[in-house]
C-alpha positions in Angstrom: -0.2 0.0 0.4 2.4 2.1 0.6 4.4 1.9 -2.7 0.5 2.8 -4.7 0.9 5.8 -2.2 4.6 7.3 -2.8 3.0 6.5 -7.0 0.7 9.0 -6.4 3.1 11.3 -5.1 5.0 10.9 -8.1 3.1 11.1 -10.7 1.1 13.9 -8.9 4.7 16.1 -9.0 5.6 15.0 -12.7 2.1 16.6 -13.2 2.5 19.6 -12.2 6.0 19.5 -13.1 5.3 19.6 -17.0 1.4 21.9 -16.3 -1.5 19.0 -16.8 -4.2 20.9 -14.8 -7.5 22.3 -15.3 -9.2 25.5 -14.8 -12.7 26.4 -12.9 -14.3 29.1 -12.3 -14.9 29.9 -8.4 -16.6 33.5 -6.9 -15.5 35.3 -10.3 -12.4 34.6 -10.2 -10.0 31.7 -12.5 -8.9 28.8 -10.2 -6.1 26.4 -12.1 -5.8 22.6 -10.3 -4.2 19.4 -11.5 -6.0 17.1 -12.6 -6.6 14.4 -9.6 -5.1 11.4 -9.3 -5.1 7.9 -7.2 -2.6 4.6 -8.5 -5.8 2.6 -6.5 -8.9 2.7 -8.7 -12.2 3.4 -7.5 -14.7 -0.2 -8.2 -17.8 1.9 -9.6 -21.0 -0.9 -10.2 -21.9 -1.7 -14.1 -25.2 1.0 -13.0 -22.7 3.5 -12.4 -20.8 3.6 -15.2 -23.4 3.4 -16.8 -24.0 6.6 -16.0 -20.2 8.1 -16.2 -20.3 6.3 -19.9 -23.3 8.9 -21.7 -21.0 12.0 -20.0 -17.8 10.8 -20.9 -19.4 10.1 -24.8 -21.0 13.9 -25.1 -17.9 15.0 -23.2 -16.2 13.6 -25.9 -17.7 13.9 -29.1 -17.6 17.6 -27.8 -13.7 17.8 -27.7 -14.6 16.2 -31.3 -15.9 18.2 -32.3 -14.0 22.2 -31.7 -10.9 20.3 -32.2 -12.2 19.0 -35.8 -14.2 23.6 -36.1 -10.3 24.9 -34.4 -8.4 23.1 -37.6 -10.2 23.9 -40.6 -9.5 27.5 -39.3 -6.4 26.8 -39.1 -6.0 25.4 -42.6 -8.2 28.1 -44.2 -4.8 31.0 -42.3 -2.6 28.9 -43.9 -3.9 28.1 -47.3 -5.3 32.2 -47.1 
């Protein structure tokens, strides 16, 4: 168990070093924080996963649409 905790701390140091962060607005102010990482996996039920899966698919689809628009605009600027 101790090795897992030490591994988690090392991963968190690397994520801080390489800027693996996300930002949230809270109280009208922007706050940046590291993505949470835990070396000990969380076990969830099939039903819980089904709920999470819907949201994850929605977010991946939205991100892909954004990236498609971004790359199309970038191409149009490069060819102009």
